[in-house]
C-alpha positions in Angstrom: 42.6 97.2 60.7 41.1 99.8 63.0 38.1 99.1 65.3 35.7 100.9 63.0 37.0 98.9 60.0 36.3 95.7 61.9 32.8 96.8 62.7 32.1 97.7 59.0 33.5 94.3 57.9 31.2 92.5 60.3 28.2 94.5 59.2 29.0 93.9 55.5 29.6 90.2 56.1 26.2 89.4 57.6 25.2 85.8 58.0 22.8 83.9 55.8 19.9 84.6 58.1 20.1 88.4 57.9 20.9 88.3 54.2 17.7 86.2 53.7 15.7 88.8 55.7 17.1 91.6 53.5 16.3 90.0 50.2 14.1 92.1 47.9 10.8 90.9 46.4 12.4 90.0 43.1 15.1 87.8 44.8 12.4 86.1 46.8 10.2 85.5 43.8 13.2 84.2 41.8 14.1 81.7 44.5 10.6 80.4 44.8 10.2 80.1 41.1 13.4 78.2 40.8 12.5 75.8 43.6 9.0 75.1 42.0 10.4 74.7 38.5 13.2 72.3 39.7 10.6 70.2 41.6 8.3 70.1 38.6 11.1 69.3 36.2 12.5 66.4 38.3 9.0 64.9 38.7 8.2 65.3 35.0 11.5 63.8 33.9 11.1 60.9 36.3 7.6 60.2 35.0 8.8 60.0 31.4 11.8 57.9 32.3 9.5 55.5 34.2 7.3 55.2 31.1 10.4 54.4 29.0 11.5 51.8 31.5 8.0 50.2 31.6 8.0 50.1 27.8 11.3 48.3 27.7 10.1 45.7 30.2 7.0 45.0 28.1 9.1 44.6 25.0 11.3 42.1 26.9 8.2 40.2 28.1 6.8 40.1 24.5 10.2 38.8 23.2 10.3 36.1 26.0 6.9 34.8 24.8 8.5 33.7 21.6 11.1 31.6 23.5 9.3 28.2 23.3 12.5 26.1 23.6 11.8 22.9 25.5 13.8 22.2 28.6 15.6 19.3 26.9 16.1 18.2 23.4 13.6 15.4 23.9 10.9 17.3 25.8 7.7 18.3 24.1 6.0 19.7 27.2 5.7 23.2 25.8 4.1 22.1 22.6 1.5 20.0 24.5 0.7 22.9 26.9 0.6 25.7 24.3 -2.6 27.6 24.2 -2.8 29.6 21.0 -5.7 31.8 22.1 -4.0 32.7 25.3 -0.7 33.5 23.4 -2.6 35.6 20.9 -4.5 37.5 23.5 -1.4 38.2 25.6 0.6 39.3 22.6 -2.1 41.6 21.4 -2.6 43.1 24.9 1.2 43.7 25.2 1.2 45.3 21.8 -1.6 47.7 22.8 0.1 48.5 26.1 3.4 49.2 24.2 1.6 51.4 21.7 -0.1 53.4 24.6 3.3 53.9 26.2 4.7 55.1 22.9 2.1 57.7 22.8 2.5 58.7 26.4 6.3 58.9 26.0 6.0 61.0 22.9 3.6 63.4 24.5 5.7 63.5 27.7 8.9 64.3 25.9 7.3 67.0 23.7 5.7 68.6 26.7 8.8 68.4 28.8 10.8 70.2 26.1 8.0 72.9 25.8 7.9 73.4 29.6 11.6 73.2 30.5 13.5 74.0 27.3 15.4 70.8 27.5 15.1 67.3 25.9 15.0 64.0 27.7 
């Protein structure tokens, strides 16, 4: 390779810094749009996934409320300490919270698909 060929090769193989400076407006806008979209998508996905996880935990809590097994076969402690009003109130509150999460999850998934063209 001649000296002039080596100089041309160095000029053509500029580093990342000079390439960044030479980007045109379209390239800059594309890079910014991609970064913003990726950030929004990750945040949105995480939000919906957190709602799904919270719903699963509430369902487990609600199922655990039905476990009224005594500690031993001869123990009646749970029956003696059972408060029907507290049980009913807690069960209803959990049901309302689960239903609210169902709605939020449905809206979140639908909107995620509209915004990002993907499904969760």
